Structure formats: structure tokens, C-alpha cells
C-alpha positions in Angstrom: -30.8 -35.3 -15.1 -30.2 -32.7 -12.5 -26.9 -31.5 -11.5 -26.4 -31.8 -7.9 -25.5 -28.8 -5.7 -22.1 -30.3 -5.1 -21.7 -30.8 -8.8 -22.6 -27.0 -9.3 -20.1 -25.9 -6.6 -17.4 -28.0 -8.2 -18.1 -26.7 -11.5 -17.9 -23.2 -10.2 -14.6 -23.7 -8.4 -13.1 -25.0 -11.9 -14.5 -22.1 -13.7 -13.2 -19.7 -11.1 -9.8 -21.4 -11.6 -9.9 -21.2 -15.3 -10.6 -17.5 -15.0 -7.8 -16.9 -12.8 -5.6 -19.1 -15.0 -6.7 -17.0 -18.1 -5.9 -13.8 -16.3 -2.4 -14.8 -15.3 -1.7 -15.7 -18.9 -3.1 -12.3 -20.1 -1.3 -10.4 -17.2 2.2 -12.2 -17.9 1.7 -11.2 -21.6 0.9 -7.6 -20.8 3.6 -7.2 -18.3 6.1 -8.6 -21.0 4.6 -6.2 -23.8 5.0 -3.3 -21.4 8.4 -3.9 -20.3 9.3 -4.2 -24.1 7.6 -1.1 -24.9 9.3 0.8 -22.0 12.7 -0.5 -23.2 12.4 0.5 -26.7 13.6 4.1 -26.7 14.0 4.1 -30.4 10.3 3.7 -30.9 9.5 6.5 -28.7 11.9 8.9 -30.6 10.4 7.9 -33.8 6.8 7.9 -32.9 6.0 9.1 -29.4 2.3 9.0 -29.8 2.2 5.4 -30.9 4.7 4.4 -28.2 2.5 5.9 -25.6 -0.7 4.4 -27.0 1.0 0.9 -26.8 2.1 1.6 -23.3 -1.4 2.6 -22.4 -3.0 -0.4 -23.9 -0.5 -2.7 -22.0 -1.3 -0.9 -18.8 -5.0 -1.3 -19.2 -4.6 -5.1 -19.9 -2.5 -5.2 -16.7 -5.2 -3.5 -14.8 -7.9 -5.7 -16.1 -6.1 -9.0 -15.6 -5.0 -7.8 -12.1 -8.5 -7.1 -11.0 -9.3 -11.0 -11.4 -5.8 -12.0 -9.5 -6.6 -9.6 -6.7 -10.1 -11.0 -6.1 -8.8 -14.5 -6.1 -8.4 -15.9 -2.6 -5.8 -18.5 -3.7 -3.7 -16.0 -5.4 -0.3 -15.4 -3.8 -0.3 -12.4 -1.3 3.2 -11.5 -2.5 1.8 -11.2 -6.1 -1.1 -9.2 -5.0 1.4 -6.9 -3.2 3.4 -6.3 -6.4 0.4 -5.7 -8.5 -1.2 -3.2 -5.9 2.2 -1.3 -5.6 2.6 -1.5 -9.4 5.9 -3.2 -9.1 5.6 -4.7 -12.5 9.2 -6.1 -12.9 8.8 -7.9 -9.6 5.3 -9.1 -10.4 6.7 -10.7 -13.8 9.7 -12.3 -12.1 7.4 -13.6 -9.4 5.0 -15.3 -11.9 7.9 -16.6 -14.1 10.1 -17.9 -11.2 8.0 -17.8 -7.9 10.3 -15.2 -6.3 11.3 -11.7 -6.9 14.5 -10.0 -6.1 14.3 -7.1 -3.3 
């Protein structure tokens, strides 16, 4: 049986929503990891190289996930603004609560 063009369009829409949802989960995790790494001054004092590597890895994941969210036409413009400006605390707060303190 053939899939109709409407069926393919619907499938592509669901796939896109799945990819965005997956990106938001990764983004949330990476934002939390980055905040935890930044807050762990003891780790930095004990092993600065390892600390900076962890910070860089979290930042790379934020960038990868942000790319998907920024391309999504249904994503919040406010969230996109926070990501573009690298306002990561506000971005995480917005994801978790739907709002961010100014």
C-alpha cells in the first residue's frame, strides 16, 4: 500500500516535533550540567583542565541542541532570544517554568 502525500506530510510533522522535543530534553540536560559545572569551584581548584573540558562539552551540547530549537517555527521566540544571547540561566528557567525573571 502507498502512503498518501497527506500521510507523508503528517509523518514529517510528527518527526519534526519528535526531533524538537528530543533537542529540548538534551538542551535542558546540558543547561543543568553547565550550571552545575560552573557552580563547582572546588572541582576547578582541584583540576582546572577537567573542569574546563566538562564546561566545553556542556556548551557544545547546548549549541547542538539550540540549533534544532532555533530552526523550529513553533518554538518560543522568548526561548530563542535567550539561546541566541546565551542567557542560559534564563533559558533553563523558561524551559522549566514557562517564564524567566528579568
